[in-house]
C-alpha positions, 0 to 999 in steps of 0.5 A, spaced: 642 706 924 635 709 922 635 711 915 630 716 917 631 722 921 626 727 924 628 734 925 623 740 928 622 746 924 623 751 930 631 748 930 633 747 923 632 751 917 629 747 911 635 749 906 640 746 911 637 739 907 637 741 900 641 736 898 637 730 901 631 727 900 626 731 904 618 731 906 614 734 911 611 730 917 604 728 917 603 733 923 606 739 919 611 740 924 617 737 922 621 734 916 623 727 915 630 727 912 632 721 908 640 720 910 646 717 907 648 710 910 652 713 916 651 719 920 656 723 924 656 729 928 662 734 930 662 740 935 665 747 933 672 745 933 671 739 928 671 734 934 666 728 933 661 728 938 655 723 940 648 725 938 646 727 945 652 732 945 650 735 939 643 735 941 644 738 947 649 743 944 643 745 939 639 746 945 643 752 948 641 756 942 649 758 942 650 754 935 648 754 928 648 747 924 650 745 917 650 739 914 654 736 908 655 729 905 662 725 905 661 719 901 656 715 904 656 719 910 651 725 912 656 730 916 652 735 921 657 740 924 656 746 929 658 753 928 658 758 934 654 764 934 657 770 935 655 777 938 651 782 933 655 787 936 662 785 935 663 791 930 662 795 936 670 794 937 672 798 931 675 805 933 678 801 939 685 801 941 689 794 942 694 794 947 701 793 945 703 786 944 711 784 943 711 776 942 716 771 939 714 768 932 714 761 930 721 762 928 723 765 935 724 772 932 721 778 937 715 782 934 711 788 936 704 786 933 702 791 928 707 796 929 711 796 923 707 797 917 701 802 916 696 797 916 696 790 919 691 784 919 691 780 925 688 773 924 686 769 930 686 761 928 687 754 930 689 748 926 682 745 927 679 750 923 679 748 915 676 755 913 682 758 917 687 754 913 684 756 907 684 763 909 691 763 911 693 760 904 690 765 900 693 771 904 700 768 904 699 767 896 697 775 896 701 778 901 705 781 895 699 785 893 699 789 899 706 792 901 703 796 906 700 791 910 703 786 915 699 779 916 699 776 923 696 769 924 695 768 932 693 761 935 693 758 942 696 752 939 703 750 941 709 752 937 711 744 937 703 743 935 703 748 929 710 746 927 708 739 926 702 741 923 705 745 918 710 740 916 705 734 915 701 738 910 707 741 907 705 749 908 710 754 908 706 760 909 713 765 909 709 771 908 705 771 914 708 772 921 706 766 925 705 766 932 703 760 937 702 759 944 697 766 944 690 766 946 687 772 943 682 772 949 688 773 954 692 778 950 686 782 947 680 782 952 676 786 948 675 780 943 673 775 949 666 775 947 667 772 940 668 765 940 668 763 933 674 762 927 676 765 923 676 771 926 680 777 924 681 785 925 685 790 921 689 795 925 693 801 923 700 803 926 697 806 932 693 799 933 686 802 932 681 797 930 679 799 923 675 793 921 673 786 924 671 780 920 668 774 923 667 768 919 665 772 913 670 769 908 675 773 904 671 778 899 670 783 904 676 783 907 680 784 901 676 789 899 677 793 905 685 791 904 685 794 897 682 801 899 686 802 905 692 800 901 691 805 896 690 810 902 697 809 904 700 810 898 
């Protein structure tokens, strides 16, 4: 495998390779990046793909790209872009959803507490797992908030995943076999995880979080929790 890899500036920002040895090409139009011994490419679902598939995906302009070093390998990852208008769904009302959780209990999503946080996730999304671990640990800090974790992964797949990693997540309502695109058509255009919404008891969307991390979400939950006291 070649040790030099040329990426054009119009496709990839310089900052992505800040951790590598980077020089500008002679024609000034590209970057020459000194990579690790091996290179690996992954799609937006963390599945390893070929160089050709990776480049074809980037060419659609539907993805961001990031990189990191894992031992002697430089790993390139795709992340789906999302619509800049996703916050337009704030104020919209979600349809009622009655479904069974992972333990077989019947649930009415968003109906039992003043505020509910609905997290859409999957077992192949490391940021989703990290987010759910934090939310499970912080659940007692938000007594007026229910937390629902909805995934399209099957019940058996989720159970196996939980057992394998010794995850308990006892403070979160885990819901499997549920595609949010199917149940909530309002969110059909948002193809990225983690993706979360806060709704009130009437299922009106109060806020939306798309791959933004935890800080703003917890700030909003603190504010809404105080309002409901």
